N, C-alpha and C positions, 0 to 999 in steps of 0.2 A: 089323262084328263086334267084340264086346267082348272084349278080351284081359286087361283089368285092372279091378278094382274099387278105387276110392279112397274110403275110408269114414271118416266121422266116428265119434267115440266117444260123446260125451254126447248122450243122448236119441235115439240110434240103436241102439247096442249095449248101453248101460247107461242107465237113467233116473237122474236126480239131482235134488236139491233144494237150491238156495242158501238157501231159507228155513229148511230143516231145519238146515243148517250154521250159520247165524247164531243160530238158537234154541239149538242145542247148545252153541255157544261161549259164548253169553250165560248159559246155565244153569251152565256150568263156572266162570265168573268173576263171577257175581252181577251181571250187567249187563242192559241192555235189548236185545232182538234188533235193533230198529231202529238203535240206537246202534252195535251191532256191524256192521250192514250198512254204515252210513256210514263207519265206521272202516276196514273191509276193502275195500269196493268204490268208494265215492266218493273215497276218499283215493288210489286207484290201487295200493294194496298187492297186491291179488289179481292185477292185471295184471302187476305187476313179478314176482310169484312165477311166473305162467304163462309169462313171457318168460325165466325163469331168471336174472334180474338180481339177485334176492335169494333166500335160502334160507328154509325153514320155521323155521330157528333164528333168522333175522332177524325173522320175523313174531312169533315167541315173545317176543323181547325187546321189540318194539314194543307187543305186547298188554299185557305186564306194566307198561309205562310208562303205557299208556292207562287201565288199570283200577286202577293203583296198588296192586297186590297180587301175590304170587307165584302162578303158574299152572304146574301140572305139565306138562312138555313132552309126554310120551306121551299124557296126557289131551287136550291140545290137538290133537295129530295125529289122535287118534281122533274127537274132536268135529268136526273140520274135514273128515274123510275118510269117515266112516261115513254117507254120503249117497246111496249108489248101490244100485240093484237091477238085476239082469241082465235084459235083454230076451231071454228064452230062445228065442223063435222065430227070432231073427236068427242064432243059432248054427247052426241047421239050414240056413239060407240060405248062410252062409259055407261050410259043409261041402259043400253041393251045388255051389257055384261052384268050390271047390277041386278037387272030383272032376272037374269039367268042364274043368280045366286053366287056370282063371282065376287070374291073379296077384292077391294081396290086399295092399293098402297102406293103413295107417291114417294119417289126417290129423286131428290133434286139438289144440285149444287146451286145455292141461292143465298141471298142476304135478307136480313129482316125487312129493309124498306121495299125490296122487290116482291117478297111474298105477301107483304101487307098491301102493296099496290094491286096485285092480282086479286087478292081476297076482297078488297074494297070495291072492285069493279065488275067482277063476274062471280057466279056461284059455282063454278066448275070444281073448286076444291072441296065444296060441301059434299060431293059425291064420294069422297075417299074415307075409308075406315081409319086409316093411319097416314101420317105424313112424316117421312124421314128426311130431314133437312140438314144440309151441311152446317148451316149457321147454328143449329141446335146440337148436333153430334160432335162438332169440332173437327170434322174430317170431310174431305171432298172426294168424290169419285176421281180416280179409281183406287183410292186408299182402302185397305182392308176394313178399317173400323166402320166405315159407313155401310159397307155391304153386310157386315156382321149385324149391324143395327137393323138393317132391312130384313134380314132373314129371321130375326127375332120377332118381327111384326107380321110376317106373311101368314103365320098360323097354318102352315102346311109344309110338306116336304118340298125342298127347292125344285125338284123335278116336276112338281105340280104347279109351279109358278112361272108365268110368262113375263119376262122382263123386256120392256120396250124402251129404247133410248136411241137418239139420233147420232150418238158418237160411237164409232166402231170399237174403239179402245175400251170404252165403258161396258159395252155389251160383252166383249171377250172376257173382261174381268169378272163379270157376273156369271158367265158360263163356267168359270173356274170354281165357283161355289155351287155348281150343280143346277143353276137356273137355266131354263129354256129361254134363249135370248133372240130377239129380233132387232135388227137395225132399222129404225123408222125412217122412211123417206116421204111417204104421204099416207093419208087416211085410207084411200082406196086399196093401196098395196097391203096395208095392215089388215083390212077386212078380209082380203084374199088369204092372207097367212093365218088368220083366225079360222077361216073356213077349212083350211088344210088340217087344222087341229080339232075339227068337229064342232066349232062354234060358229053358227050361222047368224050373220047380222045383215038386215036389210039396208041397202045403201041407196 
């Protein structure tokens, strides 16, 4: 019996584009999107931000050094965060699970500006009983610390918790902690897999 849903954010509840992020930041500071990608991702800055080891203010300082020109802070936050679209059918799934008495816990690799952007625009996160975020735990999936933090919040045996994520590696790591894991592809497929576990959701 499934008593809790442990759910990823990116490309499950909201779709996002790192390509769009790099393009928008590049347009803001007059640089090349590929150079921005290398600066942000290959340098490890994005990972540090998602682990909460640095702030977006630190990233702002580093960007201005890299492009050798002033960049407006609010414009940078917008360029780096306006990359999400809501996966609306998943909201109905969450509501149905909540009505069925299922506990909802979010498990996400994310940064403070990204989670705030999503919270400010949609009420999807209000449905969750707990949020386990990399920027608050100091660890990212598939590191053990973030899974241990999640298991502390699910309030049931891991075998009674369904973990849904779009990254195969992360789902496999969750299964290593006894979670029932599903690799998310689309909402219809998830509804079918919930039905296989005795949870019927009208689609």
